[in-house]
N, C-alpha and C positions, 0 to 999 in steps of 0.2 A: 474634849481638847486633844489636839494632835501632838504627840510627843515631839520634842525638838529634833530627834533623829528622824522622825517621820517627815518633817519639813525637808530635810536634806535628801531623803529618798525621792520625794515628789519633784524637787528641783532637779535632781539628777535625771529623772525620767523625762522631764520637760526638755532639758538640754539635749538629751539623747535623741528625742523626737525631732528637735530643731535641726540637729546635725544630719539625721537621716533624711529629713525633708529637703535640706539644702543639697544633699548628694543625689537623692533619687529623682527629684523633680527635673533637674537639668538633663539627667540621663534619659528620662521618659520623653522630654521635649525633643532631644536629639534623635531618638528612635522614631518618634512620630514624624518629625521633619524629614528624616531619611526615607521613611515609608512613602510619604507624600511626593518627594522629589525623585524617587528611584526611577520611575518610568520615564519622566521627562529627561532626566540626565542620561539614562541608557539610550533613549531615542536620539538624543543629541550626539552622543558618542558614535552610535551606529551611522548616523547621517554623515558624519565627517570621515569615518574610518571603515565604512562597510566593505570596501574592496580589500583592505588589509585583513579584516576579520574573516571575510569569506575565503580569502586566500589561505589562511591558516587551516580552515576546514578542508579545503581541497588538498593542501599539502599533506595533511594527516592521512587522507585516503591514499595518496600516492605512496607515502612512506610505509604504511602498514600493509598495503597490498602489493608493494614492489612494482608500482606502475611508473611509467615515464610521465614527466610533467614539463610543459613549457608555459611560463606566465608571460602575459603581455605579448602575445604573438602578433607581429605586424606584417601585413601583406598588402599588395596592390590590388584593390578591388576592381577598378577599371581605369581607363585612361586619365580620369580626373580625380578619382577618390582613392583613399587608403582606408583600411579598416584595422581595428585592433580587437583581438579576442582576449578576454581577460585570462582565461586558462584553457589550455589544450591538454587533456588527460588521456594518455594512451594506455588502455587496459589490454588484457589478453584477447579480448573479443571485439572491442569497439574503440573509436576515437571520440571522446566527449568534447564538444565545443561549448564552453561554459561562459556565459555573459553575466556580469554582476549588475543588479538593479536594486534601487531603494525606492519604496513607495510608501508615502505617509498616508496610509489609509487602506481601504479595501479595493480590490480589482475584480471586475466582472466582465463577461462577454463570451465569445466563442473563439475557438482556436484559429479559425480562418478569417475572423474579422480584421479589417485593416487597423481599427482602433478599438481600444478597450475603455470601459468606463471606470474611472477611479473616483471614489468618494473619500475625501480626506477625513482625518480624525475630527475635524471641525464641521463636517457635513457638507463641504463644498464639493460639487460634482464637476469633473472635467474629463475630456477625452485625451488618451495618451496613445502613442504608437504601440502596436502589438509587438512585444519582444519576440514572440514565436515567429512572426513574419520575418523579423530581422535575422533570427537564427537560421531559418530556411534559406534566405538569400545568401548568407555567409557560407553555409554548407554547400549549396549549389555551386558557388564560385570556387570554393576550395577544391571540390571534387573535379571541376573542369581544369583548374590550374595545376593540380598535382597528379591527375589521372588515378586518383584513389576511388575505389568503388564507393559510391554515395551511400550504400546500405551499411557501410562501416561507421558512419557518423551518427552520433546522438547529440541533438541540440538541447541545451538546458539553460533556462533563464533563472538565475537565483534571485530570490527576494529576501527581505528581512523577515524575521520570525513573526513579527506583529502584523504583517500584511495578511489580511484575509483574502483568499483566492477563490473566486467563484467563476472559473473559466472552464467551459465544457471542452475537455480534452479527450479526443478519441484517437490520438496518434501514439504509436509505440516508439517513435523516433524523436519527438519534440515535446518538451515539458516546460512548465513554469511552476516552480515549487519554492517553498521556504528553505532557507539554508540549513536549518536543523534537520531537514528530511533528506538531505543530499546523500548521506551514507546509505540509508535504507534503499533509496532509489537505485543507486549504483549497484548495490548488492543484488537487488531484484533483477536488474537488467543483465548482470553478469551470470545469473543463474539460468538464463535462457539456454535451451538445448540447441546450441549451434557450435560448429567447429571453431576453435580458437584460431587466431591469426598465426601463420607460420612465424616462429621467432626471428628468422633471418629477414623475412619480409617486414615484420614489425620494426626491427632495428633500422631497416632502410627508410621506412616511412618517417620515423623519428628524426633520422639524420637529414633527410630531405627537407622536412618542415623546419628543422632547426637552422638549416642553411638559408632558407628563405627568410626566416626571422632575422638572422644576423645580417644578411645582406641589406634588408630594409632599414635596420637600425643604423648601419653605416652610412646609408644614402642621405638620411636627413638628420644625423646627429642624435637619433633616438629621441623622438618626441614622447614625453610621458603623457599618458592619458590624464585629462583633468577630471 
């Protein structure tokens, strides 16, 4: 026979287990649900706000390295077209022309291909414009328009971290990389053994390009990039 007090202890233990079960199970459920939904939610946020998120990364580099930065640089590409560069970063040695991209999947091809192959996360294959070709065209146009030595330009196409990149890159001037690798890339390029840009010349370059940007924005009421 179990003493009467023993019944009370058993009941207390059962009640305690019930309370623990009621508390722990929902917490575990929420944690499991959060783990399952983390990647889709993160991807959805990146898809909608990737330019803003990339911009913060570029801004940090400009801030920490004391570089000049112009965001959403607008200029006349030719008689019929205008172009927008997401970020123009002026370092001590180079001018970085940075374009923001988001790819839902992996990207493969060669640096000089007109199109790259993108395989989505669902396995769907499609051809996309090669962003490096776009960067080269923009750099060529900017060099002609501003009379800046084209060797001072570095073209970078930024992608989301989840994008697997299998593009054969043999250029020291044009890159397609994930946004989380941008700081390392800039540091590596800045470590090259070349003479820095004369500070007065650099200031003139920044001033001239800023003037072009402001002039373009005034002309069309500053169209924001979609």
